[in-house]
Structure formats: structure tokens, C-alpha cells
C-alpha positions as CSV (number, residue, x, y, z in Angstrom):
1,M,137.8,134.4,18.2
2,I,137.9,132.0,21.1
3,S,136.3,128.6,20.3
4,L,133.0,127.4,21.6
5,K,133.2,125.7,25.0
6,K,130.6,123.9,27.2
7,K,131.7,125.8,30.4
8,W,134.2,128.6,31.0
9,Q,136.2,128.4,34.3
10,V,136.0,131.8,36.0
11,G,138.2,133.4,38.6
12,V,136.8,136.3,40.6
13,I,139.2,138.8,42.1
14,G,137.8,140.7,45.1
15,T,134.8,138.9,46.6
16,G,133.7,141.7,49.0
17,K,130.3,143.2,48.8
18,H,130.0,143.5,45.0
19,G,132.4,140.8,43.8
20,S,130.6,138.2,45.9
21,R,127.5,139.0,43.9
22,Y,129.3,138.0,40.7
23,A,130.6,134.8,42.4
24,R,127.1,133.8,43.6
25,H,125.5,134.4,40.3
26,I,128.2,132.4,38.5
27,V,127.5,129.5,40.9
28,N,123.8,129.7,40.9
29,D,122.4,131.4,37.9
30,V,124.5,131.3,34.7
31,E,124.8,127.9,33.0
32,G,128.0,127.9,30.9
33,L,130.1,129.6,33.6
34,E,131.7,127.7,36.4
35,L,133.5,129.4,39.4
36,A,137.0,127.9,39.5
37,A,138.6,130.3,42.0
38,V,138.3,133.4,44.1
39,S,140.8,135.8,45.5
40,R,140.4,137.8,48.7
41,R,143.2,138.8,51.1
42,S,141.2,138.0,54.3
43,E,140.4,134.5,55.5
44,E,136.8,135.3,54.7
45,G,137.9,134.4,51.1
46,Q,138.8,130.9,52.2
47,K,135.4,130.4,53.8
48,Q,133.7,131.7,50.6
49,A,135.7,129.3,48.5
50,E,134.7,126.4,50.7
51,A,131.0,127.5,50.4
52,W,131.3,127.8,46.6
53,S,133.4,124.7,46.1
54,C,136.2,126.4,44.4
55,R,139.9,127.3,45.1
56,W,141.0,130.3,47.1
57,Y,144.0,132.5,46.5
58,G,145.1,135.2,49.0
59,D,147.1,136.8,46.2
60,W,145.1,137.7,43.1
61,R,148.2,137.3,40.9
62,Q,148.2,133.6,41.7
63,L,144.6,133.4,40.6
64,V,145.3,135.0,37.2
65,E,148.2,132.6,36.6
66,A,146.3,129.5,37.8
67,P,145.8,127.0,35.0
68,E,142.3,126.2,36.1
69,V,141.2,129.8,35.5
70,E,140.3,130.6,31.9
71,C,138.8,134.1,32.4
72,V,138.7,136.7,35.1
73,V,136.1,139.0,36.8
74,A,137.7,141.8,38.8
75,A,135.8,143.8,41.4
76,M,138.6,145.7,43.2
77,P,139.2,149.3,44.0
78,P,140.0,150.9,40.6
79,V,143.6,151.8,41.5
80,F,144.4,148.1,41.1
81,N,142.7,147.7,37.7
82,R,145.7,148.6,35.5
83,E,147.9,146.0,37.2
84,I,145.2,143.4,37.1
85,A,144.6,144.1,33.4
86,A,148.3,143.8,32.6
87,A,148.5,140.4,34.4
88,C,145.4,139.2,32.4
89,V,147.0,140.3,29.1
90,A,150.3,138.6,30.0
91,A,148.4,135.4,30.8
92,G,146.1,135.7,27.7
93,K,142.9,135.6,29.8
94,P,139.7,137.5,29.0
95,L,138.7,140.1,31.7
96,L,135.4,141.4,32.9
97,L,136.4,144.6,34.8
98,E,134.1,146.4,37.2
99,K,133.5,150.1,36.7
100,P,134.9,152.6,37.0
101,M,137.4,151.1,34.5
102,A,140.2,153.2,36.0
103,V,140.9,156.3,38.0
104,S,142.1,158.3,35.0
105,V,141.6,158.6,31.3
106,T,145.3,157.7,30.8
107,E,145.0,154.4,32.7
108,A,141.7,153.5,31.1
109,A,143.1,154.1,27.6
110,A,146.2,152.0,28.4
111,I,144.1,149.1,29.6
112,N,141.9,149.2,26.5
113,Q,144.9,149.5,24.2
114,S,146.7,146.5,25.8
115,F,143.7,144.2,25.2
116,C,143.1,145.5,21.7
117,Q,146.7,144.9,20.8
118,Q,146.4,141.3,21.8
119,A,142.9,140.9,20.4
120,L,141.9,139.7,23.9
121,P,138.3,140.1,25.2
122,L,137.8,143.0,27.6
123,T,134.3,143.8,29.0
124,I,133.4,146.6,31.4
125,G,130.8,145.9,34.1
126,Q,128.4,148.8,33.4
127,T,125.5,146.9,34.8
128,L,123.0,149.7,34.8
129,R,122.6,149.1,31.1
130,Y,120.7,146.0,32.0
131,N,118.2,147.6,34.4
132,R,114.8,147.2,32.9
133,V,113.8,150.8,33.4
134,V,116.9,152.0,31.6
135,R,116.1,149.5,28.8
136,A,112.5,150.8,28.6
137,L,113.7,154.4,28.5
138,R,116.0,153.6,25.6
139,D,113.2,151.7,23.7
140,Q,110.6,154.5,24.3
141,L,112.8,157.6,23.8
142,A,111.8,158.1,20.2
143,S,108.1,158.3,21.2
144,I,108.6,161.8,22.6
145,G,110.2,163.2,19.4
146,A,113.6,164.9,19.2
147,L,115.4,165.1,22.6
148,Q,115.8,168.6,23.9
149,S,116.5,168.5,27.6
150,F,117.0,166.0,30.5
151,A,117.5,165.7,34.2
152,V,119.1,162.7,35.8
153,N,120.1,161.8,39.3
154,L,121.6,158.9,41.2
155,R,121.4,159.5,44.9
156,L,122.7,156.8,47.3
157,E,123.2,156.4,51.0
158,P,126.5,157.6,52.5
159,A,129.4,155.2,51.6
160,M,129.9,152.4,54.2
161,L,133.3,151.2,52.8
162,D,136.3,153.2,54.2
163,W,138.3,152.8,51.0
164,L,135.7,154.9,49.1
165,D,137.0,158.0,51.0
166,D,140.6,157.1,50.6
167,P,142.3,158.9,47.6
168,A,145.0,156.3,47.4
169,L,142.4,153.6,46.7
170,A,139.4,155.3,45.3
171,G,141.1,158.0,43.3
172,A,137.9,160.1,43.3
173,G,134.5,160.2,45.0
174,V,131.0,160.1,43.4
175,S,132.3,161.7,40.2
176,F,133.7,158.3,39.4
177,H,132.1,155.8,41.6
178,T,128.5,156.9,41.1
179,A,128.4,159.2,38.1
180,V,130.1,156.7,35.9
181,H,126.8,154.7,36.0
182,V,124.8,157.7,34.9
183,F,127.1,158.9,32.2
184,D,127.2,155.4,30.6
185,A,123.4,155.1,30.9
186,L,122.8,158.5,29.3
187,R,125.0,157.5,26.3
188,F,123.2,154.1,26.2
189,I,119.7,155.5,26.4
190,T,120.1,158.4,24.0
191,G,122.7,157.1,21.6
192,R,124.4,160.6,21.9
193,E,127.8,161.7,23.1
194,I,128.4,164.1,26.0
195,I,130.6,166.8,24.5
196,R,131.1,169.3,27.4
197,V,130.3,169.7,31.1
198,M,130.2,172.3,33.8
199,A,130.5,170.7,37.3
200,R,130.6,171.5,41.0
201,V,131.5,169.2,43.8
202,R,131.3,169.3,47.6
203,C,132.2,167.1,50.6
204,F,129.4,167.0,53.1
205,R,129.8,163.7,54.9
206,S,133.1,162.5,53.6
207,A,136.5,163.7,54.8
208,H,138.5,163.6,51.6
209,L,136.6,162.8,48.4
210,E,133.5,164.5,46.9
211,D,130.2,163.0,48.0
212,I,128.0,165.3,45.8
213,L,128.4,166.2,42.2
214,L,126.2,168.6,40.2
215,V,126.8,168.9,36.4
216,L,125.4,170.9,33.5
217,V,125.7,168.6,30.5
218,E,125.6,169.3,26.7
219,L,125.0,166.5,24.2
220,D,126.3,166.4,20.6
221,N,122.8,167.1,19.2
222,G,122.5,170.4,21.2
223,A,120.3,168.9,24.0
224,I,121.2,170.2,27.5
225,G,120.5,168.8,30.9
226,T,121.6,168.2,34.5
227,V,123.1,165.3,36.3
228,D,123.4,165.1,40.1
229,C,124.9,162.3,42.0
230,S,125.4,162.0,45.8
231,K,126.0,159.8,48.8
232,I,124.8,162.1,51.5
233,S,121.2,161.1,52.5
234,P,119.7,157.9,53.8
235,A,117.4,157.8,50.8
236,R,117.9,156.3,47.3
237,S,116.7,157.4,43.9
238,G,117.8,156.9,40.3
239,R,115.6,159.2,38.3
240,F,115.7,159.9,34.5
241,E,113.6,162.7,32.9
242,F,113.7,163.3,29.2
243,V,112.0,166.3,27.5
244,G,111.2,165.9,23.8
245,E,109.4,168.0,21.2
246,T,106.2,166.0,21.7
247,G,106.2,164.9,25.3
248,Q,108.2,163.8,28.3
249,L,109.5,160.4,29.5
250,H,110.2,159.8,33.2
251,G,111.5,156.8,35.0
252,D,113.3,155.7,38.1
253,Q,115.6,152.7,37.9
254,V,115.7,152.3,41.7
255,H,111.9,152.5,42.3
256,H,111.1,150.7,39.1
257,F,108.6,152.8,37.2
258,C,108.5,154.5,33.8
259,E,105.8,156.9,32.4
260,R,105.1,159.0,29.4
261,I,103.6,162.5,29.8
262,R,101.7,164.5,27.2
263,G,99.9,167.6,28.4
264,M,98.2,166.6,31.7
265,E,98.1,162.9,30.8
266,R,100.4,160.5,32.5
267,V,100.6,156.9,31.1
268,S,102.5,154.3,33.0
269,L,104.5,151.9,30.8
270,D,104.5,148.2,31.4
271,L,107.7,146.8,32.8
272,E,108.9,143.3,33.5
273,P,109.8,142.6,37.1
274,P,113.2,143.9,38.2
275,V,116.2,141.5,38.0
276,S,119.8,141.6,39.1
277,A,121.6,143.3,36.3
278,I,124.7,141.2,36.8
279,V,123.0,138.0,35.5
280,P,122.2,139.3,32.0
281,L,125.6,140.9,31.8
282,L,127.2,137.5,32.6
283,V,125.0,135.8,30.1
284,D,126.0,138.2,27.4
285,W,129.7,138.0,28.4
286,L,129.5,134.3,28.0
287,G,128.2,134.8,24.5
288,W,131.1,137.1,23.8
289,L,133.6,134.6,25.1
290,R,132.0,131.9,23.0
291,G,132.0,134.1,19.9
292,T,128.3,134.0,19.4
293,Q,127.6,137.7,20.0
294,A,129.2,141.1,20.3
295,N,130.9,142.4,23.4
296,P,128.2,143.7,25.7
297,V,130.2,146.6,27.0
298,S,133.5,147.2,25.3
299,G,136.6,148.8,26.6
300,E,135.9,151.9,24.4
301,E,132.5,152.3,26.2
302,G,134.2,152.1,29.6
303,L,136.8,154.6,28.5
304,A,134.1,157.0,27.3
305,A,132.5,157.0,30.8
306,V,135.8,157.7,32.5
307,R,136.5,160.6,30.1
308,I,133.3,162.3,31.2
309,S,133.9,161.7,34.9
310,E,137.4,163.1,34.6
311,A,136.1,166.1,32.7
312,C,133.7,166.8,35.6
313,L,136.6,166.9,38.0
314,R,138.6,169.2,35.7
315,S,135.6,171.5,35.4
316,A,135.0,171.6,39.1
317,A,138.7,172.5,39.7
318,A,138.7,175.2,37.0
319,G,135.2,176.6,37.6
320,R,134.2,176.6,33.9
321,W,132.9,174.5,31.0
322,V,135.3,171.8,30.0
323,E,135.3,169.8,26.7
324,V,135.1,166.0,27.2
């Protein structure tokens, strides 16, 4: 494993809306990581680099090859992920890759295999795992007995970025860019695998890619439930409802509450204040780079979420249940 170091020099590829969050947290909130460089094609990247006291590269390939960069965070449209991953492997540099890991199972598997073959650290940015409601649901799930059913949603405002409705850049709509959060969180909370899905998709506000997804889901323990994800309404929610043999567990990761229900009694569970999920992910990633802890979200975990998302699109196209 890579040896212990005082600070790791990080290069961030794609410092738009989401990537800039990584850069700011590296600069301000995570001791042990230092922002060495950023890459963004527009001149805004140069201004960001000046504000963050780091180097700017208009071409991300130059950032990966730069000697001052020891590890990479990539927050680009997923069609670029395979090429970025290949460049990091060639340069021998660890990568934290934003979700979705890829636009297909084939590409995600190839990315994961390339890092495994070189024994090079690959982490996937499934940040919802670090949401405190999601963590509380995971910790409390056993308190309602054997899981039997569930209902989950992640409903966001209509997409504001043009590339999210561009098949050449996004690859898919909410089935990948929104549902990938939910599928990973479901696996994380329950410890179960999703084995088959029945999905429907629609385009309401978008021109090309689905902006609503509704899925019937079956887990490997026989539990069944629903997942719905959308970007069609100017209102946001991230609801999880679990039905067990002795009660129910409800929570909303957007509105920050969690409660247990038995009969007519509702008990609110104590939660710590919400935090940016990127910060604890970066802290755990640093521990992984230093060799002091396990990979927080492995390539295999990212691949699993892509498998489910792709199965939903196959099911929607075929109009039937599809095995994951």
C-alpha cells in the first residue's frame, strides 16, 4: 500500500458546480490534503486556481501528468470517466471518481478492472452514504425486525445544466444521475443486493433523456419495494420508508429527520446536525491513501450501482422484469 505522507497533493478535474465543492473542501476543511491543481476548460478555471492558490490546466490530461499532482478527483460528465481513469492508471495515480462511475456496465467494469490490475486505489464518490439520516437508518434498521418492504424517493428540481439532457455527454437521465444515489444507499442501509427490477421512465420537462423513473425492486431476501426518482418539480425530497416485522422506520435525507413507528406511536430519533457529505468522504479517502483504513467506496460498489441503473433502462425498454 502507498506509504504514509503528511499531505497528499490533489488535482481536481472539472471544477464546475460539483467539482468546485471538492476543491473548496480540500482547501478549507481536510487537513492532510492540499489542492495542487485544477482543470477546467473555461477561463473561470484560471480564476478559481488563483483564488485557491494552485495551478490551472485547461486540458485535464496535463493535470493528470503533472508531477505536482499525486492523486486525482474527477467530477466530469460520465462519458469522460473511462478516458480519465485510463490516464490515471497510466500515470499510477489514485482516483476519486464522481458517480455515476460510467454510462454503462461495460465501461464501469473496465475502469474497475484496470485499477485492480495495477493495485491502484480507486474510490467512487457515492456521497449519500455519509448523509446522517442515511447513517441513522442503517444503524436503526434492525430495530424494526426483518425487512419486508420499502419505498424510497429522490425528487429534485429540473436539471439546470444543459449537458444533463445531452445523450452524448450524460448517457442517460435520472436513471443514472439520480437513481444511482438511491440504489447505492439502499444497498448500504440494508446490506442486501437488488436482484431484479421492473421500471418505467418518462420525459416530462426534458427533451431527450428521462426525467422521471419509477421502479419495482426486489431484494435478495425477498423484500419488495418501490423507488421513484425525478427532476420535474420545483420541490425536493429524499424519503426512505422501511417496513419490518415489528415496526416502520422513516427518514428524509433532504429534510433531515428520522422516526420509528409502532402502532400509532411515532418516535423521532436524535440526529447530529447535517454536514456536507463530501468532507467525511475526503477524510476517509485520505485514510485509504495513507493505508490506515479500508476504501470508503470501492470500484465494485460503484459498479454495482451502475448495474442496477442499467437494468432499469433495459426493463423500461423491454416492458418487463429484468435481472440485475
